[in-house]
C-alpha positions as protocol buffer text, in pm:
chain_id: "A"
residue {
  index: 1
  type: UNK
  ca { x: -4190 y: -3262 z: -560 }
}
residue {
  index: 2
  type: UNK
  ca { x: -4003 y: -2988 z: -381 }
}
residue {
  index: 3
  type: UNK
  ca { x: -3636 y: -2902 z: -426 }
}
residue {
  index: 4
  type: UNK
  ca { x: -3361 y: -2974 z: -173 }
}
residue {
  index: 5
  type: UNK
  ca { x: -3356 y: -2731 z: 121 }
}
residue {
  index: 6
  type: UNK
  ca { x: -3298 y: -2447 z: 176 }
}
residue {
  index: 7
  type: UNK
  ca { x: -3522 y: -2266 z: -70 }
}
residue {
  index: 8
  type: UNK
  ca { x: -3794 y: -2002 z: -60 }
}
residue {
  index: 9
  type: UNK
  ca { x: -4168 y: -2047 z: -91 }
}
residue {
  index: 10
  type: UNK
  ca { x: -4402 y: -1774 z: -213 }
}
residue {
  index: 11
  type: UNK
  ca { x: -4742 y: -1872 z: -77 }
}
residue {
  index: 12
  type: UNK
  ca { x: -5031 y: -1703 z: -256 }
}
residue {
  index: 13
  type: UNK
  ca { x: -5381 y: -1754 z: -117 }
}
residue {
  index: 14
  type: UNK
  ca { x: -5683 y: -1604 z: -288 }
}
residue {
  index: 15
  type: UNK
  ca { x: -6059 y: -1584 z: -297 }
}
residue {
  index: 16
  type: UNK
  ca { x: -6189 y: -1542 z: -652 }
}
residue {
  index: 17
  type: UNK
  ca { x: -6473 y: -1332 z: -785 }
}
residue {
  index: 18
  type: UNK
  ca { x: -6722 y: -1480 z: -1032 }
}
residue {
  index: 19
  type: UNK
  ca { x: -6582 y: -1270 z: -1317 }
}
residue {
  index: 20
  type: UNK
  ca { x: -6421 y: -1407 z: -1635 }
}
residue {
  index: 21
  type: UNK
  ca { x: -6331 y: -1760 z: -1529 }
}
residue {
  index: 22
  type: UNK
  ca { x: -6195 y: -1845 z: -1874 }
}
residue {
  index: 23
  type: UNK
  ca { x: -5972 y: -1537 z: -1881 }
}
residue {
  index: 24
  type: UNK
  ca { x: -5846 y: -1621 z: -1534 }
}
residue {
  index: 25
  type: UNK
  ca { x: -5763 y: -1980 z: -1629 }
}
residue {
  index: 26
  type: UNK
  ca { x: -5575 y: -1866 z: -1940 }
}
residue {
  index: 27
  type: UNK
  ca { x: -5376 y: -1610 z: -1743 }
}
residue {
  index: 28
  type: UNK
  ca { x: -5298 y: -1859 z: -1465 }
}
residue {
  index: 29
  type: UNK
  ca { x: -5162 y: -2105 z: -1722 }
}
residue {
  index: 30
  type: UNK
  ca { x: -4951 y: -1829 z: -1883 }
}
residue {
  index: 31
  type: UNK
  ca { x: -4811 y: -1726 z: -1545 }
}
residue {
  index: 32
  type: UNK
  ca { x: -4706 y: -2084 z: -1460 }
}
residue {
  index: 33
  type: UNK
  ca { x: -4530 y: -2115 z: -1798 }
}
residue {
  index: 34
  type: UNK
  ca { x: -4367 y: -1773 z: -1761 }
}
residue {
  index: 35
  type: UNK
  ca { x: -4250 y: -1838 z: -1403 }
}
residue {
  index: 36
  type: UNK
  ca { x: -4099 y: -2170 z: -1511 }
}
residue {
  index: 37
  type: UNK
  ca { x: -3868 y: -1981 z: -1750 }
}
residue {
  index: 38
  type: UNK
  ca { x: -3745 y: -1739 z: -1482 }
}
residue {
  index: 39
  type: UNK
  ca { x: -3398 y: -1780 z: -1331 }
}
residue {
  index: 40
  type: UNK
  ca { x: -3424 y: -1927 z: -983 }
}
residue {
  index: 41
  type: UNK
  ca { x: -3764 y: -2092 z: -1034 }
}
residue {
  index: 42
  type: UNK
  ca { x: -3776 y: -2436 z: -870 }
}
residue {
  index: 43
  type: UNK
  ca { x: -4139 y: -2548 z: -900 }
}
residue {
  index: 44
  type: UNK
  ca { x: -4505 y: -2482 z: -824 }
}
residue {
  index: 45
  type: UNK
  ca { x: -4795 y: -2653 z: -647 }
}
residue {
  index: 46
  type: UNK
  ca { x: -5154 y: -2529 z: -659 }
}
residue {
  index: 47
  type: UNK
  ca { x: -5502 y: -2618 z: -536 }
}
residue {
  index: 48
  type: UNK
  ca { x: -5841 y: -2450 z: -558 }
}
residue {
  index: 49
  type: UNK
  ca { x: -6150 y: -2552 z: -368 }
}
residue {
  index: 50
  type: UNK
  ca { x: -6316 y: -2229 z: -269 }
}
residue {
  index: 51
  type: UNK
  ca { x: -5998 y: -2060 z: -151 }
}
residue {
  index: 52
  type: UNK
  ca { x: -5702 y: -2103 z: -386 }
}
residue {
  index: 53
  type: UNK
  ca { x: -5350 y: -2176 z: -272 }
}
residue {
  index: 54
  type: UNK
  ca { x: -5050 y: -2155 z: -502 }
}
residue {
  index: 55
  type: UNK
  ca { x: -4698 y: -2210 z: -376 }
}
residue {
  index: 56
  type: UNK
  ca { x: -4409 y: -2122 z: -603 }
}
residue {
  index: 57
  type: UNK
  ca { x: -4062 y: -2234 z: -501 }
}
residue {
  index: 58
  type: UNK
  ca { x: -3757 y: -2016 z: -564 }
}
residue {
  index: 59
  type: UNK
  ca { x: -3383 y: -2045 z: -511 }
}
residue {
  index: 60
  type: UNK
  ca { x: -3340 y: -1705 z: -344 }
}
residue {
  index: 61
  type: UNK
  ca { x: -3500 y: -1370 z: -262 }
}
residue {
  index: 62
  type: UNK
  ca { x: -3343 y: -1203 z: -568 }
}
residue {
  index: 63
  type: UNK
  ca { x: -3529 y: -1449 z: -795 }
}
residue {
  index: 64
  type: UNK
  ca { x: -3857 y: -1369 z: -618 }
}
residue {
  index: 65
  type: UNK
  ca { x: -3795 y: -995 z: -656 }
}
residue {
  index: 66
  type: UNK
  ca { x: -3724 y: -1036 z: -1028 }
}
residue {
  index: 67
  type: UNK
  ca { x: -4045 y: -1239 z: -1074 }
}
residue {
  index: 68
  type: UNK
  ca { x: -4252 y: -976 z: -894 }
}
residue {
  index: 69
  type: UNK
  ca { x: -4111 y: -709 z: -1129 }
}
residue {
  index: 70
  type: UNK
  ca { x: -4167 y: -911 z: -1452 }
}
residue {
  index: 71
  type: UNK
  ca { x: -4369 y: -692 z: -1691 }
}
residue {
  index: 72
  type: UNK
  ca { x: -4622 y: -960 z: -1792 }
}
residue {
  index: 73
  type: UNK
  ca { x: -4661 y: -1068 z: -1429 }
}
residue {
  index: 74
  type: UNK
  ca { x: -4730 y: -704 z: -1333 }
}
residue {
  index: 75
  type: UNK
  ca { x: -5015 y: -695 z: -1589 }
}
residue {
  index: 76
  type: UNK
  ca { x: -5157 y: -1018 z: -1446 }
}
residue {
  index: 77
  type: UNK
  ca { x: -5141 y: -869 z: -1095 }
}
residue {
  index: 78
  type: UNK
  ca { x: -5336 y: -563 z: -1212 }
}
residue {
  index: 79
  type: UNK
  ca { x: -5602 y: -782 z: -1378 }
}
residue {
  index: 80
  type: UNK
  ca { x: -5624 y: -989 z: -1061 }
}
residue {
  index: 81
  type: UNK
  ca { x: -5694 y: -684 z: -846 }
}
residue {
  index: 82
  type: UNK
  ca { x: -5944 y: -534 z: -1091 }
}
residue {
  index: 83
  type: UNK
  ca { x: -6128 y: -849 z: -1205 }
}
residue {
  index: 84
  type: UNK
  ca { x: -6046 y: -1187 z: -1054 }
}
residue {
  index: 85
  type: UNK
  ca { x: -5980 y: -1157 z: -682 }
}
residue {
  index: 86
  type: UNK
  ca { x: -6209 y: -1055 z: -399 }
}
residue {
  index: 87
  type: UNK
  ca { x: -5900 y: -1080 z: -178 }
}
residue {
  index: 88
  type: UNK
  ca { x: -5556 y: -1233 z: -172 }
}
residue {
  index: 89
  type: UNK
  ca { x: -5250 y: -1260 z: 48 }
}
residue {
  index: 90
  type: UNK
  ca { x: -4888 y: -1331 z: -38 }
}
residue {
  index: 91
  type: UNK
  ca { x: -4642 y: -1475 z: 211 }
}
residue {
  index: 92
  type: UNK
  ca { x: -4273 y: -1541 z: 156 }
}
residue {
  index: 93
  type: UNK
  ca { x: -4095 y: -1800 z: 368 }
}
residue {
  index: 94
  type: UNK
  ca { x: -3754 y: -1962 z: 378 }
}
residue {
  index: 95
  type: UNK
  ca { x: -3790 y: -2340 z: 388 }
}
residue {
  index: 96
  type: UNK
  ca { x: -3517 y: -2492 z: 598 }
}
residue {
  index: 97
  type: UNK
  ca { x: -3663 y: -2840 z: 635 }
}
residue {
  index: 98
  type: UNK
  ca { x: -3923 y: -3049 z: 457 }
}
residue {
  index: 99
  type: UNK
  ca { x: -4030 y: -3409 z: 482 }
}
residue {
  index: 100
  type: UNK
  ca { x: -4313 y: -3627 z: 368 }
}
residue {
  index: 101
  type: UNK
  ca { x: -4453 y: -3975 z: 314 }
}
residue {
  index: 102
  type: UNK
  ca { x: -4527 y: -4177 z: 1 }
}
residue {
  index: 103
  type: UNK
  ca { x: -4737 y: -4490 z: 46 }
}
residue {
  index: 104
  type: UNK
  ca { x: -4565 y: -4790 z: -118 }
}
residue {
  index: 105
  type: UNK
  ca { x: -4738 y: -4918 z: -431 }
}
């Protein structure tokens, strides 16, 4: 579930290498837990089927900047570049409107 608008979305898409799947999974879990404790964090959604997509939701750009500079997150970024990712892309967007559908039970 996403927060009320407006908010920011950091959209991270990636293509993994075949290296150290267990280490990657552990680090990914740690990063979700760490991000959840950061001021301004609003939520996360993620999927992986070949290409991975993770969207983290943030209150403002200052919160995103602080997350990017987090020391443990910086170490994870370095490990990602050296071991886990063949390529990745990060996009930051301001969400001004969202809507959806939930099928009745």
